C-alpha positions in Angstrom: 19.6 26.6 5.7 21.6 23.8 4.1 21.3 21.6 1.0 19.6 18.2 1.9 18.6 19.7 5.2 15.2 18.3 4.8 16.7 14.8 5.0 17.0 13.1 8.4 20.4 13.6 10.1 21.0 9.9 10.2 20.4 9.5 6.5 22.7 12.4 5.7 25.5 10.8 7.7 25.1 7.6 5.7 25.2 9.5 2.4 27.9 12.1 3.0 31.6 11.9 3.6 31.4 15.7 4.2 27.9 17.1 4.8 26.8 20.3 3.2 27.5 23.4 5.2 24.9 25.7 6.8 24.4 29.2 5.4 22.2 32.2 6.0 21.0 35.2 3.9 23.9 37.1 5.5 26.6 34.6 4.4 29.4 35.8 2.1 28.4 36.4 -1.5 30.9 33.9 -2.9 29.3 31.1 -0.8 25.7 32.2 -1.6 26.4 32.3 -5.4 27.6 28.7 -5.3 24.8 27.6 -3.0 21.8 28.9 -5.1 21.4 25.4 -6.6 18.0 24.9 -8.2 16.3 28.3 -8.1 12.6 27.7 -8.2 10.5 30.4 -10.0 6.9 31.1 -8.9 4.4 33.7 -10.2 4.1 36.5 -7.6 0.3 36.4 -8.1 -0.2 33.0 -6.3 -2.8 33.6 -3.6 -1.1 31.1 -1.1 2.4 32.2 -2.0 3.6 32.3 1.6 2.5 28.8 2.3 4.0 27.6 -1.0 7.4 29.1 0.0 7.3 27.4 3.4 6.3 24.1 1.8 9.1 24.2 -0.8 11.7 25.1 1.8 10.6 22.0 3.7 11.3 19.9 0.5 14.8 21.2 0.1 14.5 24.4 -2.0 17.1 27.0 -0.9 16.4 29.8 -3.4 13.2 31.1 -5.0 12.3 33.8 -7.5 8.9 35.4 -7.1 8.2 36.7 -10.6 6.4 39.9 -11.7 7.6 39.6 -15.2 7.0 37.1 -18.0 5.2 34.5 -15.8 2.2 36.9 -15.2 -0.1 38.8 -17.5 0.7 42.5 -18.1 -2.7 43.4 -16.5 -1.8 41.6 -13.3 1.4 43.5 -12.3 -0.2 45.8 -9.8 -2.1 42.9 -8.2 1.0 40.9 -8.1 2.9 43.6 -6.3 0.1 44.0 -3.7 0.1 40.2 -3.2 3.8 40.1 -2.9 3.8 42.7 -0.1 1.0 40.9 1.7 2.6 37.5 1.5 6.0 38.8 2.7 4.2 40.3 5.8 2.6 36.9 6.4 6.0 35.2 6.2 7.5 37.8 8.5 4.9 37.0 11.1 6.0 33.3 11.2 8.3 32.4 14.0 11.2 29.9 13.7 10.3 28.8 10.1 13.2 28.3 7.8 12.9 30.1 4.5 14.9 30.0 1.3 16.8 32.9 -0.3 14.0 35.0 -1.8 14.4 37.2 -4.9 11.9 39.2 -6.9 11.9 39.4 -10.6 10.8 42.9 -11.6 10.0 44.5 -14.9 11.3 48.0 -14.5 14.0 49.7 -12.3 11.4 51.9 -10.6 9.8 48.8 -9.1 12.9 48.1 -7.0 12.8 51.1 -4.6 9.0 51.1 -4.6 8.7 47.4 -3.5 11.5 47.8 -1.0 9.7 50.7 0.6 6.3 48.9 0.6 7.8 45.8 2.2 8.7 47.7 5.3 10.2 45.5 8.0 9.6 42.3 6.0 12.4 43.5 3.6 14.7 41.5 6.0 13.4 38.4 4.2 14.4 39.7 0.7 17.8 38.7 -0.7 17.6 40.7 -3.9 16.2 41.1 -7.4 16.3 39.4 -10.7 16.9 41.9 -13.5 15.3 40.9 -16.9 16.6 41.5 -20.4 19.9 42.8 -19.0 22.0 45.0 -21.3 24.5 47.7 -20.4 22.1 50.5 -20.9 19.1 48.9 -19.2 21.3 47.2 -16.6 22.9 50.3 -15.2 19.4 51.7 -14.5 18.4 48.5 -12.6 21.7 48.4 -10.6 21.5 52.1 -9.7 17.9 51.5 -8.4 19.1 48.5 -6.4 21.9 50.5 -4.8 19.5 53.3 -3.9 17.0 50.8 -2.4 19.8 49.1 -0.5 20.9 52.4 1.0 17.4 53.4 1.9 16.5 50.1 3.6 19.9 49.3 5.2 19.4 45.8 3.8 22.1 44.0 1.7 20.4 43.3 -1.7 21.9 41.2 -4.5 21.2 41.4 -8.2 20.9 38.5 -10.6 20.9 39.8 -14.2 19.2 37.7 -16.8 21.1 37.6 -20.1 18.3 37.1 -22.7 18.3 40.1 -25.1 18.4 39.7 -28.9 21.6 41.9 -29.0 23.4 39.2 -27.1 22.1 36.4 -29.3 22.8 38.0 -32.7 26.3 37.3 -33.9 27.0 40.8 -35.2 26.2 42.5 -31.9 27.2 39.8 -29.4 30.7 40.8 -28.5 29.8 44.5 -28.1 26.8 43.5 -26.0 28.9 41.2 -23.8 31.5 43.9 -23.3 28.8 46.3 -22.2 27.3 43.8 -19.8 30.8 43.1 -18.4 31.3 46.9 -17.7 28.0 47.2 -16.0 28.3 44.1 -13.7 31.9 44.9 -12.9 31.0 48.3 -11.6 28.6 46.7 -9.2 30.6 43.5 -8.7 29.9 43.2 -4.9 26.2 43.1 -5.6 26.0 40.8 -8.6 25.4 37.4 -7.1 25.0 35.4 -10.3 24.2 35.8 -14.0 21.2 33.9 -15.3 20.7 32.7 -18.9 17.3 33.3 -20.6 17.5 30.4 -23.1 13.7 30.4 -23.7 14.0 34.0 -25.0 17.0 33.0 -27.1 15.0 30.3 -28.8 12.0 32.7 -29.2 14.1 35.0 -31.4 14.4 32.2 -34.0 11.0 30.6 -33.4 12.6 27.5 -31.8 11.7 25.3 -28.9 13.9 22.4 -27.8 12.1 19.0 -27.5 12.3 16.9 -24.3 14.8 14.7 -26.1 17.1 17.6 -26.7 19.2 19.8 -24.3 20.1 23.4 -24.8 23.5 22.3 -26.1 21.8 20.5 -29.0 20.4 23.8 -30.2 23.6 25.2 -31.7 22.5 28.8 -32.0 21.8 28.7 -28.2 24.9 26.7 -27.3 27.1 29.3 -29.0 25.7 32.0 -26.8 26.2 30.0 -23.6 29.8 29.4 -24.7 30.5 33.1 -25.3 28.9 34.1 -22.1 31.1 31.7 -20.1 34.1 32.7 -22.2 33.7 36.4 -21.3 31.9 36.5 -18.0 32.6 33.2 -16.3 36.4 33.1 -16.2 38.2 31.5 -13.2 40.8 34.2 -13.0 38.9 36.4 -10.5 37.2 38.5 -13.1 34.3 36.1 -13.7 30.9 35.5 -12.1 28.8 32.5 -11.3 26.7 31.7 -14.4 23.6 29.5 -13.8 22.1 26.9 -16.1 19.0 27.5 -18.3 15.5 26.5 -17.4 14.2 23.0 -18.3 10.7 23.3 -19.6 9.3 19.8 -19.3 7.8 17.8 -16.4 5.9 15.1 -18.2 6.2 13.7 -21.7 3.4 11.6 -23.3 5.6 10.0 -25.9 9.2 10.2 -27.1 11.1 9.8 -30.4 14.5 8.7 -29.1 15.7 6.2 -26.5 15.9 7.4 -22.9 19.2 9.0 -21.9 19.6 7.2 -18.6 21.7 4.0 -18.4 20.1 1.1 -16.6 23.1 -0.1 -14.6 23.4 2.6 -12.0 19.8 2.1 -11.0 20.1 -1.7 -10.9 23.1 -1.4 -8.6 21.1 1.0 -6.4 18.0 -1.2 -6.6 16.1 1.8 -7.9 14.6 0.6 -11.2 11.2 2.1 -10.5 13.0 5.5 -9.8 14.5 5.3 -13.3 11.2 4.6 -14.9 9.6 7.5 -13.1 12.4 9.8 -14.1 12.0 8.8 -17.8 8.2 9.2 -17.6 8.6 12.8 -16.4 11.4 13.7 -18.9 14.0 13.8 -16.2 16.5 11.9 -18.3 16.8 15.0 -20.5 17.1 17.2 -17.5 19.8 15.1 -15.9 21.8 15.2 -19.1 21.4 18.9 -19.4 22.6 19.4 -15.8 25.7 17.4 -16.5 26.4 19.4 -19.6 25.8 22.6 -17.7 28.5 21.7 -15.3 30.9 20.6 -18.1 30.4 24.0 -19.7 31.1 26.0 -16.5 27.6 26.7 -15.2 26.5 26.1 -11.6 22.9 25.9 -10.4 19.8 26.1 -12.6 16.6 28.0 -13.2 13.7 25.7 -12.4 9.9 26.1 -13.0 8.7 22.9 -11.4 9.5 21.5 -7.9 10.3 18.1 -9.3 13.4 19.6 -11.0 15.0 20.7 -7.7 16.3 17.4 -6.4 18.0 16.3 -9.6 19.9 19.6 -9.8 21.0 19.2 -6.1 21.8 15.5 -6.4 24.1 16.1 -9.4 25.7 19.1 -7.7 27.1 17.0 -4.8 30.8 16.4 -5.2 31.8 12.8 -5.6 34.3 11.1 -3.3 36.6 10.8 -6.3 36.4 14.5 -7.3 37.0 15.5 -3.7 40.1 13.3 -3.4 41.5 14.7 -6.6 40.9 18.3 -5.6 42.4 17.8 -2.2 45.5 16.3 -3.6 45.9 19.2 -6.1 45.5 21.8 -3.4 47.9 20.3 -0.9 50.5 22.9 0.2 53.4 20.6 -0.8 52.0 20.5 -4.3 52.3 24.3 -4.7 55.3 24.0 -7.1 53.3 22.1 -9.7 53.9 18.7 -11.2 51.7 15.7 -12.0 50.1 13.4 -9.5 48.4 10.1 -10.1 44.8 10.1 -8.9 44.1 8.1 -5.7 41.6 6.2 -7.9 44.5 5.3 -10.3 42.4 6.3 -13.4 43.7 9.7 -14.3 46.5 12.3 -13.9 46.1 15.4 -11.8 48.3 18.2 -13.2 48.6 20.6 -10.3 48.9 24.0 -12.0 46.3 23.5 -14.9 43.8 21.7 -12.6 44.1 24.2 -9.7 41.2 26.4 -10.7 39.0 23.3 -11.1 40.1 22.1 -7.7 39.2 25.4 -6.0 35.8 25.5 -7.7 35.2 21.9 -6.7 36.0 22.6 -3.1 33.6 25.5 -3.0 30.9 23.2 -4.4 31.9 20.5 -1.8 31.4 23.1 0.9 27.8 24.0 -0.1 26.5 20.7 -1.6 28.7 18.2 0.4 30.8 15.2 -0.6 29.2 11.8 -1.2 30.7 8.8 0.5 32.8 6.5 -1.7 29.9 4.0 -2.3 27.2 6.6 -2.7 26.0 7.5 -6.3 23.6 10.2 -7.6 20.9 7.5 -7.7 21.3 7.1 -3.9 21.0 10.9 -3.4 18.0 11.1 -5.6 16.2 8.2 -3.9 17.0 9.6 -0.4 15.6 13.0 -1.3 12.2 11.9 -2.5 9.6 12.4 0.2 8.3 9.1 1.6 
């Protein structure tokens, strides 16, 4: 699989200075954690789940979570598990069909070895599990169950803990909670692919819900948690993990209070005015702003609950030609001693030592999402990715 793999090769060549790399479920963890992109959630109870997965893969989705937790009724868990096993068997019978990375969001640790055993040979399609309401105490039980299931199946399985518990949100218990989470995930570092943020649960603790005109960063009690999670768990010194962006809840807005957050000029230049209007109509201007703020705050990828959110996440994850040039200059061997370089775009300074971690992170993103050509903008990438 590869990002933008659903676009015709000739179109990709026109858009990309460096095309996104190909990867598989067996690729190195560091590559996969960066490549998750827009992780699309789907209830595990959907009767045509296998067909939905194949369809979404054909539209550019590279990671999906099949949910047995909050997205389904408590009474439907057993039926959801049975459906999941049945749909995996259906997928396993397909020949030569590309599938995304597939994860299952469970409720309890006991579900992990049980489901792995019930999946049988089709477990080869499973990349891992999403672990809800992750704390040190609960998390260790989930991670031990994952390790046990992995040993029994012989299949490498990853964990994606969801940080969403009240202990993490409340100021008086936050540091202790983060320290406990850090101990748990560090113990199983090789199997923790990414940490996910449960912002909807954070808001729930205070009876809040952000409007489509607002991002998660406008809700200060939530923004402070994101900041502390990145501070303690997302460091670039080798101790950190990939932290993914929170879910965007909206996909159509009947009316708005504030002006749209998308400038007109990029769409005029790309002759895509109708695309701008469609994005605004479907609340995508708020999503695009939140994706940009995710990246500025150290997050990579995003939880998605609607297929229309996938392309914007991927388009804004592509490395610009300018970013790539700056990163390449900073990482040149002859620059190893430090110093300050003028950007090839003559609009900024590149300070070799302080900007090195950013450059390394940018090059990893360039590998999985590609590098746009000099004259290609995110508007071009959005327009090209929309099915005709």
